[in-house]
N, C-alpha and C positions, 0 to 999 in steps of 0.2 A: 893862513886861514884856519888850519887845523888847531894851531895853538890857541887862537882866539876862541874857537868853539869849545875847546877843552877848558879854557879859563872861564868862559861864560857858564858852562855846566857846573864846574867846581864852585864858582861863586854862588850859583843858584842853590846848590846843595848846602853850602855853608850858611847861606842866608836862611834857608828853611830850618836848618838845625838850630840856628840862633833864635829864631822866632819860636820854635817849639820848646826851647829850654828857657825862654825869658818870660817870667810871670807878668812883668809889666807890659811887655809887648802883646802878650796873649790877652791880657785884660783890656788893653786899648782896642784890639781888633774886635773883641766881643762887645765892647761898649759901642763901637761903630756899627756893628751888625744890629744891635738892639735899637739904636737910634733910627736906622734905616727901616727896620720892621715897624716901629711905632709910626713913622711918617707914612709908610705904605698903608698901614691899617687905618690911619686917620683919613687918608686920601680915598680909600675904598669905602669907608663909612660915609664920607661926604658924597661920593658918586651914587651910592645906594640910596641915600636920602633924596638926592635930586631925582633919581629914577622913580622913587615912590611918589614924590610930589607931582611929577609929570603924569604918572599913571593915575593918581587920584584926580588930578585936574581934567584929564581926558574922560574919566567916567562920570564926572559931575556935569559936564557940558551937555 
């Protein structure tokens, strides 16, 4: 069990070093983060617009 945990920790460290030193992998991660941010921004804008419409509909009645 100790060897497994040591191997897992070593693999995680090597994987982190590989990602940190790989421009392609880093660019892929950044692209994914940007896509998530864009989708989240669009979702928040949509929800805010719905909220404003409901607010205006409530004041007009």
